[in-house]
N, C-alpha and C positions, 0 to 999 in steps of 0.2 A: 336733575329730576329723578324720580323714582320709577320711571316707566320707559318703555321703548318708544322711539318716535322716528319717522322718516323726514319730518320737517321740523327740526329743532333750531332754536336760535338762542344766543346768550346776549343779555343787554347788561351794560355797566352803567349804573345810575348813581346820582349824587343825592343824598337825603339830608334834609334839615329838620330836626325836631320842632314840631309846631307848638311845643309847650304842653301839649296833651298827651294822651297815651298812644298816639299814632305817629309814625314818621311820614313826612310828606316829601315826595320826589320833587326836586326843584330843577332837575337837569339830567339829560341822557348824555353820558360821556362816550358811549360807543355801542354798537350792535354788530354781532357777527353775521357772516354768511350763513345760509341754511345748511344744516349737516344732519346725519343720522345718528341715532343712538341704538346700537344693536344689542348691547348688554349693559346692565347697570353694575358698577362696582364702586366700592369705597375703600379707603385706607383702613385696613383691619376689619372689613366687612367679610364675614364668613357665612352670610345669609345664602339661602339656596334658591330664592325665587326666580333668579334668571341664570343660575348655573346649570349647564347641560352636560350630559355624559359625553365626553369627546377624547379623541386622540389627536393632539395637535401636531404631532410629528416625532421623528426620531433624530438624534444628534450623535454623531454626524450621519448623514444619509446620502450616498453610501458610506458605510463604516468601514475603516481600514483597521486591521489588527484585532479584530473580535471584540472591540469595546463598543457598547451601544447604551444610550440613555433614551428614554421616551418621556415626552411631554404630554400630560393628559389631565383631564378635569373630572372629578366626581361630583354628582348631583347632591349627595347627602353622605352621612356617615354610616349608612347601611353596608351590609356585606358587598364586597366587590372583588373581582379577580381579573388580573391582567395575564394574558397567555400569549406565548410565542410559539407559532407552529411553522414547520417547514412546508414546502410546496406540495408534498404528498399528504398533508393534513395531520402529520405526526405532532403530537404536543412535545416541544423541546424544553419549555419552561413554564412554570405557573407561579404566580405570586398573588397572595391575599393583600389587597390594598385598601380595603374599605376603612380600616382603622386610621388612615390618613386624614379623613374628614372631607367635608365638602370644599370645592374650589380646585385650583390648578396645582399640579404636583409634577416634579421631574424625579425620575427613578433610574438608577443605573442598573441595567439588566444582567450584566456580566458578573456582578458581585465579585470582583477582582480576578476572575477567570476570563476566559475568552469564549466567544461564540463562533462556531465553525462557519467558514465561508458559505454563503448561499442566499437564496431569496426567502424571505420570511414574511409571514402575516402575523399581525398583532390583533388580539381580541380583547376588548375590555367589556366586562358585563357587570351590571348592577341593577337590582330591582326589576329583573325581567326584561331589560333592555341591553342591547350590545351594539358596539361600534367596532369597526375594523379598519386597519391601515396595513400598508405593506413597507417593507424596508429591505435593504440589500447589505450584506456584509461580505467584505473581500479581504484577501490577505494584506 
């Protein structure tokens, strides 16, 4: 389905063509239990109707050795920025990410270098909205 739902079901049916332009169902092979559809996605679907701006987490968390990747989603292809700040609020890293386009992405923040041990806050901004997350880096 192309919509969110809190009470969805899937039915598998057998069809026999009736010789006309319509197919006629002649049997139900199975029906699923009720489930929820929180977001709609398809293979190769880069649509934005159900994509929300989000930081899904960092890998690993906590991070050892100063290497850190962030998993995030962009709503559209508009300008977006991902920032890493320390606990004092100082900007330690800033990346323009809007050119990645809508959908989910993973980005290596250390770019071959290392991030110093500490507690950090991530901020992702796009189209006047922002989301935040926290992460830890240790030796």
